[in-house]
Every structure is written in C-alpha cells, then in structure tokens.
A tleap script that builds the chain and sets N, CA, C and O, in Angstrom:
source leaprc.protein.ff14SB
mol = sequence {
  NLEU HIE ALA THR TYR LEU ASP GLY ALA PRO
  ASP LEU ILE PHE GLU ILE VAL SER PRO ASP
  SER THR THR ARG ASP TRP ARG ASP LYS TYR
  SER ASN TYR GLN SER ALA SER VAL ARG GLU
  TYR TRP VAL VAL ASP PRO LEU SER LYS ARG
  VAL GLU ALA TYR THR LEU GLY ARG SER LYS
  LYS TYR GLY LEU MET GLN PRO ASP ASP ASP
  GLY ARG ILE HIE SER LYS VAL LEU LYS GLY
  LEU PHE ILE ASN PRO GLN TRP LEU TRP ARG
  SER PRO LEU PRO LYS LEU SER VAL VAL LEU
  LYS GLU LEU LYS LEU CARG
}
set mol.1.N position { 0.853 -1.173 0.000 }
set mol.1.CA position { 0.000 0.000 0.000 }
set mol.1.C position { 0.897 1.233 0.000 }
set mol.1.O position { 1.759 1.398 0.863 }
set mol.2.N position { 0.675 2.073 -0.967 }
set mol.2.CA position { 1.451 3.307 -1.096 }
set mol.2.C position { 0.533 4.503 -0.855 }
set mol.2.O position { -0.686 4.355 -0.778 }
set mol.3.N position { 1.118 5.661 -0.738 }
set mol.3.CA position { 0.341 6.866 -0.421 }
set mol.3.C position { -0.745 7.161 -1.444 }
set mol.3.O position { -1.818 7.642 -1.079 }
set mol.4.N position { -0.489 6.885 -2.704 }
set mol.4.CA position { -1.447 7.255 -3.744 }
set mol.4.C position { -2.003 6.082 -4.542 }
set mol.4.O position { -2.829 6.281 -5.433 }
set mol.5.N position { -1.563 4.860 -4.237 }
set mol.5.CA position { -2.086 3.713 -4.980 }
set mol.5.C position { -1.844 2.406 -4.231 }
set mol.5.O position { -1.047 2.340 -3.294 }
set mol.6.N position { -2.547 1.380 -4.665 }
set mol.6.CA position { -2.397 0.030 -4.139 }
set mol.6.C position { -1.635 -0.784 -5.167 }
set mol.6.O position { -2.049 -0.871 -6.323 }
set mol.7.N position { -0.541 -1.371 -4.763 }
set mol.7.CA position { 0.252 -2.199 -5.668 }
set mol.7.C position { -0.212 -3.640 -5.507 }
set mol.7.O position { 0.094 -4.291 -4.508 }
set mol.8.N position { -0.953 -4.135 -6.498 }
set mol.8.CA position { -1.494 -5.483 -6.422 }
set mol.8.C position { -3.002 -5.451 -6.486 }
set mol.8.O position { -3.623 -4.391 -6.561 }
set mol.9.N position { -3.571 -6.632 -6.457 }
set mol.9.CA position { -5.028 -6.750 -6.589 }
set mol.9.C position { -5.712 -6.607 -5.234 }
set mol.9.O position { -5.234 -7.157 -4.242 }
set mol.10.N position { -6.825 -5.877 -5.179 }
set mol.10.CA position { -7.606 -5.833 -3.949 }
set mol.10.C position { -8.332 -7.159 -3.754 }
set mol.10.O position { -8.474 -7.938 -4.697 }
set mol.11.N position { -8.786 -7.414 -2.541 }
set mol.11.CA position { -9.530 -8.641 -2.253 }
set mol.11.C position { -10.963 -8.573 -2.760 }
set mol.11.O position { -11.540 -9.595 -3.132 }
set mol.12.N position { -11.543 -7.373 -2.779 }
set mol.12.CA position { -12.958 -7.210 -3.099 }
set mol.12.C position { -13.168 -5.925 -3.883 }
set mol.12.O position { -12.635 -4.871 -3.535 }
set mol.13.N position { -13.955 -6.032 -4.952 }
set mol.13.CA position { -14.314 -4.855 -5.755 }
set mol.13.C position { -15.827 -4.833 -5.929 }
set mol.13.O position { -16.436 -5.845 -6.276 }
set mol.14.N position { -16.430 -3.665 -5.683 }
set mol.14.CA position { -17.832 -3.419 -5.994 }
set mol.14.C position { -17.854 -2.506 -7.206 }
set mol.14.O position { -17.261 -1.428 -7.188 }
set mol.15.N position { -18.528 -2.928 -8.242 }
set mol.15.CA position { -18.642 -2.137 -9.464 }
set mol.15.C position { -20.093 -1.689 -9.610 }
set mol.15.O position { -21.008 -2.510 -9.566 }
set mol.16.N position { -20.298 -0.395 -9.782 }
set mol.16.CA position { -21.628 0.146 -10.048 }
set mol.16.C position { -21.674 0.436 -11.544 }
set mol.16.O position { -20.912 1.260 -12.048 }
set mol.17.N position { -22.569 -0.244 -12.245 }
set mol.17.CA position { -22.658 -0.119 -13.706 }
set mol.17.C position { -23.230 1.244 -14.074 }
set mol.17.O position { -24.238 1.688 -13.525 }
set mol.18.N position { -22.562 1.887 -15.015 }
set mol.18.CA position { -23.011 3.176 -15.534 }
set mol.18.C position { -23.627 2.970 -16.914 }
set mol.18.O position { -23.233 2.056 -17.639 }
set mol.19.N position { -24.588 3.810 -17.279 }
set mol.19.CA position { -25.205 3.665 -18.595 }
set mol.19.C position { -24.203 3.728 -19.745 }
set mol.19.O position { -24.402 3.081 -20.773 }
set mol.20.N position { -23.133 4.496 -19.582 }
set mol.20.CA position { -22.166 4.641 -20.666 }
set mol.20.C position { -21.041 3.597 -20.616 }
set mol.20.O position { -20.133 3.627 -21.447 }
set mol.21.N position { -21.099 2.677 -19.646 }
set mol.21.CA position { -20.006 1.698 -19.552 }
set mol.21.C position { -20.512 0.287 -19.257 }
set mol.21.O position { -19.824 -0.493 -18.598 }
set mol.22.N position { -21.695 -0.040 -19.736 }
set mol.22.CA position { -22.303 -1.336 -19.439 }
set mol.22.C position { -21.415 -2.495 -19.864 }
set mol.22.O position { -21.141 -3.385 -19.059 }
set mol.23.N position { -20.970 -2.502 -21.092 }
set mol.23.CA position { -20.129 -3.596 -21.578 }
set mol.23.C position { -18.815 -3.650 -20.821 }
set mol.23.O position { -18.354 -4.728 -20.445 }
set mol.24.N position { -18.218 -2.508 -20.599 }
set mol.24.CA position { -16.943 -2.463 -19.881 }
set mol.24.C position { -17.101 -2.999 -18.465 }
set mol.24.O position { -16.260 -3.766 -17.995 }
set mol.25.N position { -18.181 -2.598 -17.773 }
set mol.25.CA position { -18.374 -3.019 -16.381 }
set mol.25.C position { -18.735 -4.489 -16.264 }
set mol.25.O position { -18.278 -5.156 -15.335 }
set mol.26.N position { -19.546 -5.016 -17.183 }
set mol.26.CA position { -19.984 -6.421 -17.092 }
set mol.26.C position { -18.977 -7.399 -17.683 }
set mol.26.O position { -18.821 -8.502 -17.158 }
set mol.27.N position { -18.298 -7.032 -18.747 }
set mol.27.CA position { -17.433 -8.004 -19.443 }
set mol.27.C position { -15.951 -7.720 -19.270 }
set mol.27.O position { -15.196 -8.570 -18.797 }
set mol.28.N position { -15.542 -6.517 -19.657 }
set mol.28.CA position { -14.118 -6.199 -19.666 }
set mol.28.C position { -13.520 -6.245 -18.265 }
set mol.28.O position { -12.480 -6.868 -18.052 }
set mol.29.N position { -14.164 -5.597 -17.324 }
set mol.29.CA position { -13.625 -5.565 -15.965 }
set mol.29.C position { -13.675 -6.942 -15.321 }
set mol.29.O position { -12.778 -7.304 -14.561 }
set mol.30.N position { -14.717 -7.712 -15.620 }
set mol.30.CA position { -14.803 -9.093 -15.136 }
set mol.30.C position { -13.534 -9.849 -15.533 }
set mol.30.O position { -12.891 -10.476 -14.691 }
set mol.31.N position { -13.182 -9.789 -16.799 }
set mol.31.CA position { -11.991 -10.485 -17.301 }
set mol.31.C position { -10.713 -9.929 -16.681 }
set mol.31.O position { -9.825 -10.685 -16.287 }
set mol.32.N position { -10.627 -8.610 -16.599 }
set mol.32.CA position { -9.431 -7.981 -16.015 }
set mol.32.C position { -9.258 -8.355 -14.549 }
set mol.32.O position { -8.156 -8.686 -14.112 }
set mol.33.N position { -10.344 -8.301 -13.795 }
set mol.33.CA position { -10.250 -8.603 -12.366 }
set mol.33.C position { -9.952 -10.078 -12.140 }
set mol.33.O position { -9.197 -10.428 -11.233 }
set mol.34.N position { -10.536 -10.938 -12.955 }
set mol.34.CA position { -10.258 -12.369 -12.838 }
set mol.34.C position { -8.770 -12.635 -13.124 }
set mol.34.O position { -8.122 -13.391 -12.399 }
set mol.35.N position { -8.243 -12.021 -14.167 }
set mol.35.CA position { -6.825 -12.180 -14.520 }
set mol.35.C position { -5.902 -11.646 -13.424 }
set mol.35.O position { -4.810 -12.173 -13.209 }
set mol.36.N position { -6.349 -10.601 -12.738 }
set mol.36.CA position { -5.549 -9.993 -11.668 }
set mol.36.C position { -5.704 -10.725 -10.338 }
set mol.36.O position { -5.046 -10.375 -9.358 }
set mol.37.N position { -6.572 -11.742 -10.296 }
set mol.37.CA position { -6.830 -12.532 -9.075 }
set mol.37.C position { -7.522 -11.746 -7.968 }
set mol.37.O position { -7.229 -11.934 -6.788 }
set mol.38.N position { -8.444 -10.862 -8.357 }
set mol.38.CA position { -9.300 -10.207 -7.378 }
set mol.38.C position { -10.229 -11.289 -6.824 }
set mol.38.O position { -10.947 -11.936 -7.588 }
set mol.39.N position { -10.221 -11.492 -5.503 }
set mol.39.CA position { -10.922 -12.631 -4.917 }
set mol.39.C position { -12.438 -12.554 -5.055 }
set mol.39.O position { -13.090 -13.580 -5.247 }
set mol.40.N position { -13.014 -11.349 -4.960 }
set mol.40.CA position { -14.461 -11.186 -5.161 }
set mol.40.C position { -14.724 -9.962 -6.008 }
set mol.40.O position { -14.080 -8.923 -5.859 }
set mol.41.N position { -15.690 -10.108 -6.904 }
set mol.41.CA position { -16.106 -9.029 -7.794 }
set mol.41.C position { -17.625 -8.971 -7.742 }
set mol.41.O position { -18.302 -9.921 -8.134 }
set mol.42.N position { -18.157 -7.862 -7.261 }
set mol.42.CA position { -19.598 -7.657 -7.159 }
set mol.42.C position { -20.001 -6.602 -8.174 }
set mol.42.O position { -19.347 -5.566 -8.297 }
set mol.43.N position { -21.083 -6.870 -8.903 }
set mol.43.CA position { -21.590 -5.928 -9.899 }
set mol.43.C position { -22.997 -5.508 -9.490 }
set mol.43.O position { -23.891 -6.339 -9.332 }
set mol.44.N position { -23.172 -4.211 -9.324 }
set mol.44.CA position { -24.483 -3.646 -8.995 }
set mol.44.C position { -24.927 -2.860 -10.221 }
set mol.44.O position { -24.288 -1.887 -10.622 }
set mol.45.N position { -26.036 -3.304 -10.807 }
set mol.45.CA position { -26.532 -2.687 -12.037 }
set mol.45.C position { -27.898 -2.057 -11.785 }
set mol.45.O position { -28.918 -2.743 -11.836 }
set mol.46.N position { -27.922 -0.745 -11.513 }
set mol.46.CA position { -29.195 -0.075 -11.246 }
set mol.46.C position { -30.130 -0.058 -12.460 }
set mol.46.O position { -31.347 0.028 -12.298 }
set mol.47.N position { -29.576 -0.138 -13.663 }
set mol.47.CA position { -30.400 -0.099 -14.865 }
set mol.47.C position { -31.273 -1.348 -14.989 }
set mol.47.O position { -32.455 -1.258 -15.318 }
set mol.48.N position { -30.683 -2.507 -14.724 }
set mol.48.CA position { -31.445 -3.759 -14.812 }
set mol.48.C position { -31.889 -4.264 -13.445 }
set mol.48.O position { -32.492 -5.331 -13.335 }
set mol.49.N position { -31.586 -3.490 -12.402 }
set mol.49.CA position { -31.930 -3.855 -11.014 }
set mol.49.C position { -31.424 -5.262 -10.702 }
set mol.49.O position { -32.177 -6.152 -10.306 }
set mol.50.N position { -30.128 -5.418 -10.898 }
set mol.50.CA position { -29.479 -6.711 -10.738 }
set mol.50.C position { -28.196 -6.563 -9.932 }
set mol.50.O position { -27.456 -5.594 -10.096 }
set mol.51.N position { -27.942 -7.531 -9.064 }
set mol.51.CA position { -26.681 -7.622 -8.338 }
set mol.51.C position { -26.151 -9.028 -8.548 }
set mol.51.O position { -26.862 -10.009 -8.331 }
set mol.52.N position { -24.904 -9.120 -8.971 }
set mol.52.CA position { -24.247 -10.414 -9.087 }
set mol.52.C position { -22.899 -10.318 -8.403 }
set mol.52.O position { -22.223 -9.291 -8.463 }
set mol.53.N position { -22.522 -11.409 -7.749 }
set mol.53.CA position { -21.233 -11.463 -7.064 }
set mol.53.C position { -20.505 -12.722 -7.505 }
set mol.53.O position { -21.097 -13.793 -7.644 }
set mol.54.N position { -19.220 -12.565 -7.718 }
set mol.54.CA position { -18.384 -13.664 -8.191 }
set mol.54.C position { -17.228 -13.870 -7.224 }
set mol.54.O position { -16.679 -12.910 -6.682 }
set mol.55.N position { -16.865 -15.123 -7.016 }
set mol.55.CA position { -15.728 -15.448 -6.169 }
set mol.55.C position { -14.719 -16.252 -6.980 }
set mol.55.O position { -15.091 -17.090 -7.801 }
set mol.56.N position { -13.456 -15.990 -6.742 }
set mol.56.CA position { -12.388 -16.657 -7.477 }
set mol.56.C position { -12.156 -18.047 -6.897 }
set mol.56.O position { -11.879 -18.198 -5.707 }
set mol.57.N position { -12.272 -19.047 -7.742 }
set mol.57.CA position { -12.083 -20.422 -7.303 }
set mol.57.C position { -10.632 -20.853 -7.389 }
set mol.57.O position { -9.764 -20.088 -7.808 }
set mol.58.N position { -10.385 -22.085 -6.986 }
set mol.58.CA position { -9.023 -22.634 -7.027 }
set mol.58.C position { -8.470 -22.678 -8.446 }
set mol.58.O position { -7.259 -22.625 -8.661 }
set mol.59.N position { -9.382 -22.776 -9.406 }
set mol.59.CA position { -8.961 -22.805 -10.818 }
set mol.59.C position { -8.618 -21.413 -11.344 }
set mol.59.O position { -8.259 -21.248 -12.510 }
set mol.60.N position { -8.736 -20.402 -10.455 }
set mol.60.CA position { -8.496 -19.002 -10.833 }
set mol.60.C position { -9.542 -18.475 -11.805 }
set mol.60.O position { -9.291 -17.536 -12.561 }
set mol.61.N position { -10.724 -19.096 -11.774 }
set mol.61.CA position { -11.866 -18.640 -12.572 }
set mol.61.C position { -12.966 -18.214 -11.623 }
set mol.61.O position { -13.100 -18.761 -10.528 }
set mol.62.N position { -13.762 -17.228 -12.048 }
set mol.62.CA position { -14.874 -16.768 -11.232 }
set mol.62.C position { -16.041 -17.740 -11.288 }
set mol.62.O position { -16.354 -18.318 -12.329 }
set mol.63.N position { -16.673 -17.899 -10.133 }
set mol.63.CA position { -17.929 -18.618 -10.025 }
set mol.63.C position { -18.966 -17.685 -9.429 }
set mol.63.O position { -18.655 -16.883 -8.549 }
set mol.64.N position { -20.192 -17.787 -9.906 }
set mol.64.CA position { -21.277 -16.935 -9.427 }
set mol.64.C position { -21.655 -17.340 -8.005 }
set mol.64.O position { -21.881 -18.519 -7.731 }
set mol.65.N position { -21.723 -16.369 -7.107 }
set mol.65.CA position { -22.131 -16.616 -5.723 }
set mol.65.C position { -23.652 -16.615 -5.663 }
set mol.65.O position { -24.294 -15.691 -6.161 }
set mol.66.N position { -24.217 -17.625 -5.066 }
set mol.66.CA position { -25.669 -17.756 -4.989 }
set mol.66.C position { -26.210 -17.093 -3.723 }
set mol.66.O position { -25.583 -17.177 -2.667 }
set mol.67.N position { -27.361 -16.439 -3.817 }
set mol.67.CA position { -27.974 -15.858 -2.616 }
set mol.67.C position { -28.487 -16.969 -1.699 }
set mol.67.O position { -28.750 -18.089 -2.137 }
set mol.68.N position { -28.623 -16.628 -0.412 }
set mol.68.CA position { -29.186 -17.584 0.540 }
set mol.68.C position { -30.704 -17.618 0.395 }
set mol.68.O position { -31.258 -16.971 -0.494 }
set mol.69.N position { -31.371 -18.358 1.255 }
set mol.69.CA position { -32.832 -18.512 1.166 }
set mol.69.C position { -33.582 -17.193 1.356 }
set mol.69.O position { -34.724 -17.058 0.917 }
set mol.70.N position { -32.937 -16.215 2.014 }
set mol.70.CA position { -33.562 -14.904 2.218 }
set mol.70.C position { -33.192 -13.903 1.131 }
set mol.70.O position { -33.555 -12.730 1.221 }
set mol.71.N position { -32.468 -14.355 0.099 }
set mol.71.CA position { -32.103 -13.484 -1.010 }
set mol.71.C position { -30.828 -12.690 -0.799 }
set mol.71.O position { -30.471 -11.865 -1.639 }
set mol.72.N position { -30.131 -12.923 0.315 }
set mol.72.CA position { -28.910 -12.176 0.621 }
set mol.72.C position { -27.699 -12.839 -0.026 }
set mol.72.O position { -27.611 -14.063 -0.125 }
set mol.73.N position { -26.777 -12.001 -0.459 }
set mol.73.CA position { -25.505 -12.482 -0.986 }
set mol.73.C position { -24.454 -12.186 0.075 }
set mol.73.O position { -24.291 -11.041 0.498 }
set mol.74.N position { -23.743 -13.226 0.500 }
set mol.74.CA position { -22.748 -13.106 1.566 }
set mol.74.C position { -21.337 -13.109 0.994 }
set mol.74.O position { -20.989 -13.950 0.165 }
set mol.75.N position { -20.539 -12.162 1.448 }
set mol.75.CA position { -19.141 -12.110 1.036 }
set mol.75.C position { -18.378 -13.268 1.667 }
set mol.75.O position { -18.623 -13.639 2.815 }
set mol.76.N position { -17.467 -13.822 0.913 }
set mol.76.CA position { -16.560 -14.841 1.435 }
set mol.76.C position { -15.261 -14.200 1.911 }
set mol.76.O position { -14.512 -14.805 2.678 }
set mol.77.N position { -14.994 -12.978 1.459 }
set mol.77.CA position { -13.779 -12.254 1.816 }
set mol.77.C position { -13.953 -11.490 3.123 }
set mol.77.O position { -13.073 -11.523 3.982 }
set mol.78.N position { -15.080 -10.802 3.278 }
set mol.78.CA position { -15.361 -10.029 4.493 }
set mol.78.C position { -16.468 -10.723 5.270 }
set mol.78.O position { -17.651 -10.541 4.983 }
set mol.79.N position { -16.080 -11.509 6.243 }
set mol.79.CA position { -17.048 -12.262 7.043 }
set mol.79.C position { -18.063 -11.313 7.678 }
set mol.79.O position { -17.702 -10.280 8.241 }
set mol.80.N position { -19.325 -11.682 7.576 }
set mol.80.CA position { -20.409 -10.880 8.141 }
set mol.80.C position { -20.997 -9.868 7.175 }
set mol.80.O position { -22.078 -9.338 7.428 }
set mol.81.N position { -20.310 -9.586 6.071 }
set mol.81.CA position { -20.831 -8.636 5.089 }
set mol.81.C position { -21.770 -9.352 4.135 }
set mol.81.O position { -21.435 -10.396 3.575 }
set mol.82.N position { -22.932 -8.785 3.961 }
set mol.82.CA position { -23.866 -9.292 2.959 }
set mol.82.C position { -24.697 -8.141 2.454 }
set mol.82.O position { -24.781 -7.083 3.077 }
set mol.83.N position { -25.311 -8.371 1.306 }
set mol.83.CA position { -26.245 -7.398 0.734 }
set mol.83.C position { -27.512 -8.143 0.370 }
set mol.83.O position { -27.473 -9.237 -0.193 }
set mol.84.N position { -28.606 -7.544 0.696 }
set mol.84.CA position { -29.893 -8.017 0.207 }
set mol.84.C position { -30.227 -7.102 -0.972 }
set mol.84.O position { -30.600 -5.947 -0.765 }
set mol.85.N position { -30.101 -7.598 -2.200 }
set mol.85.CA position { -30.330 -6.731 -3.364 }
set mol.85.C position { -31.667 -5.998 -3.336 }
set mol.85.O position { -31.791 -4.917 -3.911 }
set mol.86.N position { -32.658 -6.568 -2.682 }
set mol.86.CA position { -33.964 -5.913 -2.617 }
set mol.86.C position { -33.892 -4.572 -1.892 }
set mol.86.O position { -34.712 -3.690 -2.144 }
set mol.87.N position { -32.918 -4.409 -0.995 }
set mol.87.CA position { -32.746 -3.109 -0.333 }
set mol.87.C position { -32.547 -2.007 -1.363 }
set mol.87.O position { -33.048 -0.895 -1.197 }
set mol.88.N position { -31.822 -2.315 -2.414 }
set mol.88.CA position { -31.420 -1.298 -3.389 }
set mol.88.C position { -32.547 -0.834 -4.299 }
set mol.88.O position { -32.505 0.273 -4.836 }
set mol.89.N position { -33.554 -1.684 -4.470 }
set mol.89.CA position { -34.587 -1.372 -5.447 }
set mol.89.C position { -35.902 -0.950 -4.809 }
set mol.89.O position { -36.864 -0.662 -5.520 }
set mol.90.N position { -35.962 -0.908 -3.485 }
set mol.90.CA position { -37.196 -0.497 -2.818 }
set mol.90.C position { -37.422 0.997 -2.991 }
set mol.90.O position { -36.494 1.796 -3.116 }
set mol.91.N position { -38.693 1.323 -2.992 }
set mol.91.CA position { -39.060 2.732 -3.018 }
set mol.91.C position { -40.175 2.945 -1.996 }
set mol.91.O position { -41.283 2.444 -2.188 }
set mol.92.N position { -39.913 3.654 -0.951 }
set mol.92.CA position { -38.655 4.306 -0.611 }
set mol.92.C position { -37.612 3.275 -0.140 }
set mol.92.O position { -37.939 2.135 0.189 }
set mol.93.N position { -36.365 3.717 -0.121 }
set mol.93.CA position { -35.298 2.854 0.373 }
set mol.93.C position { -35.554 2.509 1.840 }
set mol.93.O position { -36.189 3.288 2.551 }
set mol.94.N position { -35.071 1.359 2.300 }
set mol.94.CA position { -35.277 1.018 3.711 }
set mol.94.C position { -34.516 1.992 4.605 }
set mol.94.O position { -33.505 2.567 4.204 }
set mol.95.N position { -35.013 2.160 5.801 }
set mol.95.CA position { -34.352 3.047 6.756 }
set mol.95.C position { -33.013 2.449 7.163 }
set mol.95.O position { -32.852 1.231 7.240 }
set mol.96.N position { -32.068 3.325 7.419 }
set mol.96.CA position { -30.732 2.902 7.815 }
set mol.96.C position { -30.786 2.003 9.047 }
set mol.96.O position { -30.053 1.017 9.126 }
set mol.97.N position { -31.635 2.329 9.991 }
set mol.97.CA position { -31.725 1.537 11.222 }
set mol.97.C position { -32.153 0.095 10.925 }
set mol.97.O position { -31.695 -0.833 11.592 }
set mol.98.N position { -33.023 -0.100 9.936 }
set mol.98.CA position { -33.478 -1.433 9.560 }
set mol.98.C position { -32.326 -2.229 8.931 }
set mol.98.O position { -32.128 -3.402 9.249 }
set mol.99.N position { -31.581 -1.588 8.047 }
set mol.99.CA position { -30.451 -2.244 7.395 }
set mol.99.C position { -29.379 -2.583 8.431 }
set mol.99.O position { -28.855 -3.697 8.429 }
set mol.100.N position { -29.048 -1.652 9.301 }
set mol.100.CA position { -28.029 -1.903 10.334 }
set mol.100.C position { -28.449 -3.036 11.265 }
set mol.100.O position { -27.616 -3.844 11.675 }
set mol.101.N position { -29.715 -3.099 11.595 }
set mol.101.CA position { -30.209 -4.185 12.447 }
set mol.101.C position { -30.053 -5.530 11.734 }
set mol.101.O position { -29.613 -6.506 12.342 }
set mol.102.N position { -30.412 -5.584 10.446 }
set mol.102.CA position { -30.282 -6.816 9.691 }
set mol.102.C position { -28.810 -7.229 9.550 }
set mol.102.O position { -28.495 -8.419 9.535 }
set mol.103.N position { -27.923 -6.248 9.448 }
set mol.103.CA position { -26.494 -6.537 9.377 }
set mol.103.C position { -25.902 -6.853 10.753 }
set mol.103.O position { -24.726 -7.197 10.871 }
set mol.104.N position { -26.728 -6.732 11.782 }
set mol.104.CA position { -26.309 -6.953 13.181 }
set mol.104.C position { -25.214 -5.970 13.603 }
set mol.104.O position { -24.285 -6.318 14.331 }
set mol.105.N position { -25.355 -4.743 13.127 }
set mol.105.CA position { -24.440 -3.669 13.484 }
set mol.105.C position { -25.086 -2.696 14.463 }
set mol.105.O position { -24.484 -1.709 14.886 }
set mol.106.N position { -26.325 -3.008 14.806 }
set mol.106.CA position { -27.032 -2.133 15.746 }
set mol.106.C position { -27.895 -2.946 16.642 }
set mol.106.O position { -28.576 -2.397 17.508 }
savepdb mol mol.pdb
quit
C-alpha cells in the first residue's frame, strides 16, 4: 500500500454499472479482475436492477455466488458482510436503522 495507490489486486471490488459503460463493467472488468486474481467481484446494475457477485475459485476462474434462502448475498472475503439486493430497489429505500439491524451492526 502506497500513499497514492495500491500495488497489487484488492480482495474485493464493488462495481456500479453506468449507462455509458455497461459492456466495460460487465465483461471487460470481469476479465481484467479475474486475470488480476481479485478474490471477489460484485456488480451492482441499477439499470437492470441486478446484483451479481463472483468469487475466485481454485482454478483461478470466477464462479457466481448464490444468494441464501432470504435473497442475501454473503461475502466470502469479508465475514459478516452481505447485501440483500432488494434493499437497493425499494421505493422508498429502507431506513438505515433497519439495514443496520439486519447486518447486526445495531
């Protein structure tokens, strides 16, 4: 870790898809991060209301992480971290206190 950059691959990347970079965010970065051995790659796509998370396997290839029975996707890199994709698409968004309680942070 240097003052202005990280030398090497991070353990976890969250990518928010932009309308002008859909192909780059879904395909190009997936390949780049897999080649760089980023252990987890999460893609949040507000346009299609989709969240997908990938974990790097022993073969150095990404596998899609499946949600649990409650629809939550759990990180394998950061124990205790999960996202319920439905939080992101609700209108109105859930209250912070509700999310923190579900994350067991409150």
